[in-house]
N, C-alpha and C positions, 0 to 999 in steps of 0.2 A: 422527732418529738411527738409524732402521732401515736395514739394508743394501739393502732392496728400495725403491728410489726411485719405483716406479710406483704404489705404494699411497698413498692419501690418507686422512687421518682428520680429525676435528674438533679443537677446541681441546685436548682431552685426549689426542690422538694424538701420534705421534712424527715426523710429517712435516708439511710445510707445508700449512696448512689450505686454501690456494688450489690446491694440487696442483702447485706450481712445482718447479723443479729446485733441488737443494742448491747453495749458493754455495761450500761447502767440504766436501770428502769426505776422510776419513782411513781408510785401509785397512791392516790388519795392520802398524801402525807399531811398530817395535822400535828402542830406543836403548840402546846399551851404552857403557861407559867402561872403559878399562884402569886397573887399580890394582895396588899391590904385592901385595895379597892375591889378586888374580884379576880376572876380568871382572865388572864391576857391570852387571847387566841391569836398568837403571832403568825402562824401558818395554817391555812385552811384549804385542804383539798388540792394540793399541787400534784400534777401529773406531767411527766415527760419521759421520753427515751433519748439516750445519748449514744451517738454512734462514733466509731473510731475515725479519727482524722477530721472530725467536724466540730465546729465551735457553736455552742448555745450561749447567747447573751441573755441575762436576766436583768431587766431594767425596772426602775420604779423609784418613787421618792423614798427618803429615809423613813424606816418603820414599816415598809411594805412587805417585809418578810424575806428579802433576798438573802441576807447574810445568815439568818436563822436556818434557812433551807440548806445552805452549804455546810453549816456546822452540824446539822442533823445527818447529812451524808457522811461527814468525817467522824461521827461519833464523839463530838466535842462539846455537846450540850451538858449543862449541869445535871446532877442527879435528880433535882426536883422538877425538871422539865418533863412533861408527859407527851410521848410520841405514839401516834397510831398510824396505820397505813402500812405501806411497804416500800423498802428501798432494797433493790436487788442488784448485786454486782456480780456479773459472770454467773448468774444462776444461784448465788448465795444470798440469803436474806441477812441484811445488816441490822435491822431493828431487833433489839433483844440480844444481840451478840455480846458476849462478855468483853470487858475491856482488854483482857489478855489476848483474845483472838482478834479483836479489832486492831490491836497494835501490829499484828502481822500484815494487815491490809493497809492500814494508815502509813503512808510514807513509802510503801513498796508498790502497792497497786493503785492507790489514790494519793496524789500529791496535792499540796495546797500552798498557794502564794497569798500571804496575808497582806492586809492593807498597809499596816505600819511595820516597816522592817526593824525599827528600833525595839519594838516589843517582841517581834518574832525571833530576833537574834539575842543570844546571851552575851552581855557586854564583857564578862570576865573571861571568855574563851575566844581564841583566834577563830577567824572565819574558816580556816582549814580544819581545825578540830571539829567544828560543828558540821562541816560537810562529811568528814571522815566518820563522825558518830552516826550520821544518817546512813552511810554506806555499810558500816560494819553491823548496824542493827539488823540488817536484812541480808547481808551477803557474808559468806564465810571466806573472808580474804584477810591477808596480813595487813598490818598497819602501813607497811611500805607500798603495797599495791593500792590501798585505799587513798594514801597521800597522792600517788600518781594520778588516780582517777579524779581527786579533788582539783589538782592542777589543771587537768583536761577540761573539767567542768567550768572552772573559772575562765579558761581560755574560750570555751564555747559561748558563754554568756557575755563575752566582750570585756573582761577585766584585763587591763594592760599589765604586762610583766607578771603573769599568774604565779610563776615559781617563786617570786619574791613576795607578792601580796598575800599568798596563802597563809603567811604567818602574821598578818596584820589583824588588829582588833576592829570590831564593827565601827567604833567611833573614829577611826582613821579613814573611813570611807565617806564619800558624799552620799546624799539620799538616794540618788539614782543607782550608784554602785552598790549600796546596801540592798536595794531591791533586786539587783542582779544576783547577789549572793543568795538571797531568799529563793530566787528561781532555781539557782544551782542546787540548793538543798532539796527543793521540791522534785527535781527531775533526776536526782542522783541514782535512783533505782529504776529508771525507765518506766514510770507508772503508766497505766493504761488510761487513767483519768487524771486530768489536771484542772484544779479549781483555782481561779484567780479572782480574789475578792477585792475589788477596787484597787488594782495594782498600780494605777497611775494617778490617784488622787493626790493633789497638792504638789505634784512634780512639774518642773518646767516643761514647756511644750516640746523642746528638743529631747529632753530626757524621756518624756512620755513616748515620743516616737521610737526612741532607742529601745525602751522596755517592751513596747509592742512588737518590735522586730525580734527581740530576744525570745519572747513568748512564741512567735511564729516559728523561729528556728527550733525551739524546744519541742514544739508540737511535730514539726517535720522529722526531727531526729528520733523521737520516741513513738510517733504515730498515735499519740494520746488523743482521746476525745477531751474537749475542753469546755469548761463552764466559765464564762466571763461575766462577772457581776460588776455593774457599773451604772452610773446615772448620766454618763456622758454619751449623748446620741451620736456624736462624731466618732467615738471609739467603737460603738456598735456598728456604724456604717463601714468602718475600716476593717473590722476583724471578724464579724459574726457570719455564720451561715444561716442560723435560725434564731429567732428572738421570742422570748416570753416576757410579756409585760405584766407586772404584779402591782396590785393596789389592795390595801387593807388586808394583807396576808394571803391573797389568792390570786391565781392567774386570771387576767381579764382579756388578754389577747395573745394568740400564738400564731406565728407565720414565718415563712421564709423571709430573709432580711430584705430582699428586693420587693417582695409583695407588701410587706408591712410599711416600708417607707413610701411606696408608690400609691397604695390604696388601703390605708388603715380603716378599720371598721368599728373601733371603740373610741368614743369621744375622749377618754382619758389619754389614749395614745396620740390622738390628734393634738391635744393640749400640750403634751410633752414636746412634740415636734415643733409646734408653733412658739413655744417658749425658748427655743434654742437659737441664739444668734449665730450668723454665718459669716465666716471670714472672707468669703468669695463674693459677697454682694454688699454694695452700699445700701444703707437703710435710712429712710427719712421718716418712717412710721414707727410707732411704739411696738414692742413685742406683744404677744398675746398670752399673758400669764393665765394660769388656772387659779381662779379666785377661791379663797378659803383654804382650809388646812385639812389634812387626812383625818379621818375619824379615830376616836379611841377604840382600841381593840378589846375593850371590856364591854360586854352586854351590847354587841352589835345588833341592830334591828334586822328582821328578816325581810330585807329590802335591798335594792342595789346600793352598795355602800358609797358609790360615787355620785348618786342622785343629788345630794345637797350642793355639789359643786358643778353639776352638769348643766350646761346652758340649754339643753334640749330635752330635759327630763319631762316625762308625762306621768299621769296618775298610775299607769301600768307599771312604771319602774318601782313603785312602792309596794306592790302586791307581794312579790317574792324576789329573792336574789336570783338574777338571771343565770342560767347554766352556760357553761362554755361550750358553744356548739359550732359545727362547721358552717361556714358562710354559704358557699356554693360548690357545685360539683366541679366546676372548671378550675378551682384552686384548692385541691384536697389538702387538708392539714391546716388551712387558714381558719382559725376559730376565734370567736369573740363572745364576750359575755355582756350583751346589750340587746334589749328588746327592739331597738331601732336599727340594728347593724345593717339590715337589708336595705334600709332607706339611705344609708351613707354612701355617697359616691363622690370621688375627687374632693375629699375633705369638706363636703357639703351635705346638707339634707334638703332635697328638692331645690337645689340651686342656691340655698342660703348657707352662708358660712356658719360653722358651729361656734367657733371662737372668734370674736372680733376684737381688734386692738382698741384700747381706749382712745378717745379723740386726742390728737396732738394739741397741746396747749399753744397759745400765742406767744411767740418769741418777742418780748418787748424791745429787744435790741436788734431785731432781724434787719431793719432798714439802715442800721448804722454800720459803715464799713469798719473793719478791724482797726485800721490805722487811726480812726477818729474815736475809738472807745477809750475810756479811762484805763491807764495802766494800773493794775492791781498789785502785781508782783514783778519785780525785776531782780534777777540774780546775775551777778558778773563775777567771773573768775572764782567760782566756788571750789574750794579744795579741802580735803580732809585726810589726814593720815593717822595711823595708829602704831604705837611702838610694838615691836616684836621682841618678846623677852624670853629668857631661858633660865632654868634653875628652879629648884624646889624650895630651898630655904632662903638663898640669896638670889634675888632676881637681878639679871643683868640684861641690858639691851643689846640685841644681836642684829637688829635690822628695823626696817620701817615698812609698814603696809600702806600703800597709797590707795585708799578706798575711793576717793573722788578726785578727779584731776581737771581742774580749770573748766568748770561748767558755766555756761552763760545762756540764759533764756529769759523770756518774758511771758506774762499771762495777762490778758486783757479781760475787761468786764464781760460777763455772760459767756465765757469761753471755757472749754474743758481741754486741758493739756494732759495727755497720757504719757507716762514714762514706762517703757517696757524693756525687758531684758531678763536674763536668767538670774537665778539666785547667785548672790555674790558679785553682781555687776555694780552695786552701789546705789541702788534705787532707794532703799529705806534709809541709808545714811544721808542721802540728799535731803529727804523729807525731814528727818530729825534736825539736821543743821538749820533748815529753814524755820522749823517750829521753835527752835531754841532762841531765835532772835538775838543771837550773840555771835556774829560771824567771825571766822578766823581772820588773821591779819591778811591784808591784800584782797579780801573778799568784800564785795558791796552787795548788800541786800536792801532793796527799797520796797517797803510795803505801803501801799496807798499813798505814794509820793513822799514818804518819810524814810530817810536813811536810818535803819535800825541801830547802826553803830553809834549814832549821835543822840540816841534817846537816853533820858534819865531812867532810873529804876521805875519811878512812878509812870512815866510815859510809856515804858516798855510794857508795864502791866496793863495799861489802858489800851495799848495796841493789840493785845491778845484777844480783844473783843472782835477784831477784824479777821482773825485767822483761827480756825478751829480744825480738829482732826477727828476722823472716824477710823477706828482700828480694825484689823483683819478679823479677830476673834471676839465676837460680842459677849461670849460667856466670861472671858477673862477681863474684858474692859468695863464690865458693869459690876458693881458691888452687889453681891447676892443678898446682902442684909438690908439694902435700901429698897424702898418702893420706887415705882416709876416716877411718882411725883417728886420724891426726894432726889432722885438721879438728875432729873431735868432742872430742878430749881438750884442744884449745887452751883453751877456756873453763874446763874443769875445773882445769887447772894454773894458769891465770892468776888464778882466783878462789879457790884454796886448797882444793880438794877433797881430803878425807883418806881416802876409801874406796879400794877396789880399782878402778883406772881401767880396766883391761882388761875386767873383769866389767861395769862400767858401760857401756862402749862396746857390748858384746854385747847388753846389755839394751835400750839405746836403739835400736840398729839393728833388733832384733826388734820394738820398740814401733811404729816407723814403717813396718814392712813390708819391711825390707831383710835380705838374707841375711848374717849375721855373717861368713861365710867370705870375703866380698868386702871385708873391712875394709882390706886392704892395696892395694886398687885405687885408681886416681886418678880424679878427677871426669870426665875425658874419656872414660872407659870406661863411663860410665852414660848412660842416656837423660835427656831433660829432666825427666820426672816423677820419676825416681830421684834426680836431682841436687837437686830441690826437697825430697825426703824427707830427703836428707842435711843440707840447711839446717835443716829442721825438727828433726832429731835433735840438731844442734848447739845449737839454741835451747832444747831440752828438757833439756840436759845438766845445768844447774844447778838443776833442779826449780823453775822459775819459777812465780809465781802468775798472771802475765799474759804472753801472747805478742802482740806487735805484728806485723801482717802487711800489707805494702805491695804490693798487686796480686800476690799470690803465684801466681795461676793464669791471668793474662791471656795469657801467651805459650804456653800448653799446649794440645795437642789436647783435644777434648771428652772422649775416652775416658780420657785421663790426668788431665784436670781433675776428672772425676767421682771418681776414686780419691783424690785429694788432698782434695777437699771431704768425702768420707766419713770420711777419716782425721781431719780437723780436728773434725768432729762427734763422732767416737768418743772422741778425747782429751778434748774438752770434757766429755762425759758421764761417762767413766770416771774421770778425774783431778780433776774439778771445776775445770778450767782455765778462765781468763778469756781472751777473745780481743778485740783491738781491730783490726778488719779494714777495710782500705781497698780499694775496688774501684769500677770504673765499670760493671760488669755487674750490673744489678739482678736478673737471673735467679739468679746465684750467690748474691747476698745474701739473696734470699727463702728459699733453701734452707738457708742456714747460719746466719743471724743471728737473735737474739731480739729485739734492738732496732735501729733504724736512725735515723741523723741525716743529713738532707740539707743539704749545704753549698753555698752560692752566694756568690761574692765575699767569702770570708773569714768568713762567718757561717752559723749554722744557721738555716735558714728553716722547717724542720719536723723534729720527732723524736718517736718514740714506739715502741710495740710494732710489730714488722715487719708482721704480718698486718693490723693496723689501718691503718698508713700505706699499705700496698699496696692495701687494699680501699677505703679512703675517704681518698684524699689530699686535703689541704686547700689546699695552696699551689700556685699555678700552675706553679712550676718543678718541683715533684714530679710533677705531672700530665704535664708535658712530658717528663720523663725516662722515666716509665712508658710513655707512648705511643710513645716512640721505639724501645723494645725489640721486635724482631720475635719473634713466637711461632712455634715450630717446628711449625706446622700450617697448611698453605696455605688450608684452608677458613676457619679462624678468622682468620688473619692478613689475608686479603683481604676480609673482611667486618666488620672492626672499625669501630664507629660513628665513632670518631675515629681516622683513619689516622695513622701515624707521620709521613708526609710533610706532612700538613696542620698537625700540631702543631709540627713542626720549623721551620715557616716563621713561627710566631708570634713576636711581639716578645718579647725577653728581659724577665723580670719586673723 
């Protein structure tokens, strides 16, 4: 990644350990887009070298320029984008190259794994046809030979029965299998450069581990240099050799992965690491989120873009934007863009921590043993099945899908119960059955001491004030045509609130960390984390006893995620609120929950206090989930006795 390609270092350096030439060089890359508000400077001055067999991780919050950089390399930016600088592949300049010539490189020499396989794959063609198309576009081979290669590729990326599945359509595969197909397409022509843009976002942890294994296999088979774009610091620790941290469109720190995690020199990098929960450690203190939001990329000031969010900024930070400079001679290639980088040692400046966690709020129920707390929710023998039908015109029932099988659990006041498991295990179905307040036969659901089956329609409506829900995607769960004031007041009006509604809205916005003066804004004018806070304010409007949360932080950057997690812990402690939390990220669950239930194929296979389950898991499936979570520490992650890749390959329990 260093600009001096004549230097060589060992495994921890930033150049090829064999002293070879870089396969891809990027110099002073800038990308801008026109908009009604002005010129958006999406990428500003990106420089790096990429060497065969090594992985460069590019990390940063949404909007930092990671994906735009990758699209610029692939030549996939729209015509109205303005590019300057240099992108050199094997000595050939790519900027300014015609699309016809770029097609000869794209897919053959540089392959790309996109974030969303549903968009990357064409739904009306079989996966085999799409792989064959990629092969025959660049290789002069027969259809029969290309078909055989497609089967080999599907086998390489771990698709079972590849000779049969080659004729399947994308919708017939799971999300993880579709991503494997996208990887097969990307490596079909043995590219020398492989770009993976958030390839594991929204995947289950076990599937994520499998995808990362497949990418490692692909890199080993092709010898490709790899760019891994991600916001997951655990994935960085697990896969990267070198790391480039981006903020506001430009690199702010570059280093070998071990050096960056052990001794970061840029406050933003320290903030990202502090915002990341860890699955291998119990946590009694709040996470350390990065306060504020990234700046607009229109009319950026000639100052450090991170200064408004930096806890140690000084007047010199506002004079000019700091250059990306080498830190010290002993660690060549470690560069940071900070006027105070030389003062930062062991995550501190002169012994003082840069980012401090907000003070933990007082738990009003801390002195009350669990068995003496009020029972907020009791579920006994919950089951749910769906008919399996067949036929286009005349539907006929051919079987039954048992989604949830005889679940029983309880939730006490001021407690967080987390339900974890892979997609399809029955987690969301469980939540929806509880929220419906209309249990199936032989199922008993007791909410705040009331058997919901015995409630009249009016009583059931009144009971909904005690249980509210926060959905996974704040964009789809908030009406874009309503203001924040209207969104929060909707449950108050519909459930008969008799107090001062405007006063209540102001109180709720302050409670979740939003400025009440923004009550007349629309959801589209807020960031993702702020939209999730709006959804939480709406859920709190009726003073519920329990809030149900369905993957509320899975789509958020780690810095924003940390703020939401801290907020939920704070509300639970201060209000005695009970939380029923659904997630697939066990790192988040360990930080937030008091108890955990592990769900597999519609059943709980293990449940108990969180620290006990995480420290001494008894069921093989729980052990598999825990082993699949990458730890954001390259030394720990790469020396775990049971690696995530080995466990992910085990047979399902």
